[in-house]
N, C-alpha and C positions, 0 to 999 in steps of 0.2 A: 423476560425469558432469560435463563442462564446459560452459559456456554454450553454446559452438558445437556440441556435440552433443545438446542438448536439443531436444526437440519444440517446435515454434513454436507460441506460445499462439495460441488462437482463442477467439471467443466464445461461451460456451455459451448453450444455448437457456433461457430463464428462464420457468418457470410463472407463471400469474397476471398481476398487473397490472404495469405498468411500474415497474421498480425505481428509487428515487432513492438515489444514493450520494453520501457525501461523501469527497472526496479530502483528506486532512490531509497537508501536507507541509512539509518543511524544506528550504528552498532555499539552504542554506548554499553548497552547489557547484551554483550555479544552473544552468549548463549541464546537468549530469548530472540534476538534478531536473527540469528543463524537459523533457528527453528520456523520463524515467520518466513524466512526466504525460502526454506526448503518446501514449505507448504504452497507459497506463491509459484515457485518454479513447477511444482508438481502439476497444479492446474493449468499453467500456461503450456506446459509440454503436452498434456493431455489434450489441450484444444488445438494443438499444432501451431502454437505461436512460437516464436523466437523471442529471447530476452538478453538483456545486458543488465548489468549491476554496477551502481554508482554510490559509492560509500561517501558519507559526509559527517561533520564533527558531531552533530547531536540533532535532536527533533526539531530545534528552532530553526536550523538550517535547511530541512527538508523543502519548504516552499521556495526558498531562495535559490536551491540548485535546480528545481524543475525550471524556474523563470530562466536562469543562466541558459540551461539546455535549450528552452524555447527561443532563445536569442540566437542561438548557433544554427549552422546549415543542415546538421543531421536531423532527421525527421523520425518520430516515433507514432505508432498508432494509437499508444496510451501509455499511461504510467502506473507504477504501484509505489506508493509512499509507505514505508516501514519504520517503526520505531517504537520505544518503550521509554515512558517517564514513569517512575515510581516515587510516590509520595514520600517526602522526607519531613523533617522537623521545622521547616519554615514555610511561608506562603509562596516561595520561589516555585513549587511545583504547580500551583494554581495560576501563576503568570506564564510558565512555559506551556502548560496544557492549553490554555485559551489562545495564546500567541501562535503557537504551532498549529492548531486545528483552524484557526481563523486565517492564517497565512495560506494554508494548503487550499482551502475553500476559496479563497480570494483569487488565487492563481487559476483555479479550476474554472471558477465563473468568468473571469475577465478574459481568459484566452479559450474557453470552450473546449478543453482538454478532456480526453476520456481518462479518468482517474479512480482508482480504488484505493481507499485509505485503510491501512492497518497500523494505526498509531496506537499502541496500548496506553491506557492510563490508568495505572493500578496503585492499590495501596501497599501492596507487597509483591516482593520478586516470586513468590509462590504463586500469586494470582495470574502473573505474567507468564510464568512456565506453563501453567494449566491452558493457557490461551495460545501458546507456541508450540505445543508438543506435536509429536506425530501420530496420535491417537485418532485423527480426522478432525477433531475440534480445534480449527488452526485459524487464528485471524487473518494470517498471511494469505491462507488460502481463499478465504472470504474476500480479502480486498482484490485478489487477481480475479477472482469470478466476476467481481463487481465491474473491474476495469474491462473485462472482455464484453460483458452486457452493455456498458457504454459504448464501447466500439460498434456493437451491433446496432445501437441505436443511431450513433452518428452515420453509419453506412446506410441505415435503412432511410434516413431523412435528408440525405446528400449532404450532410455536414464533414464528412471525412475527407 
């Protein structure tokens, strides 16, 4: 299914207290990641959630930053990881994509956090722009909706 064929993301109803979500983003491609962030914040706001934003150097650091936050005293009901990796001329793209996604998943599984991932891995900036625009097809919005659904699951099964 292509981005254009996908169902437009909407804010799920969240049971219980107002969720507080941390958006961790790697704004290397600033316009793209700003678009993802706007989409994520729209969904979170529509769901009645509050959010904060933490910027990191690059996509490779997303998982590390989430782990650092988990070590701290502040608590978040969920996390949204946002970033963009565009293929270049070397195999560095493959390494960063794999390591970044594996790192994010590893932290989520190891610590049982509610996480939505909006890390774009694209061949071109134009592809990334198509997935971060405000036409409704926005992977940041999808990631925020996923995080909220995970929060619902955690609360339903007493894991929150």
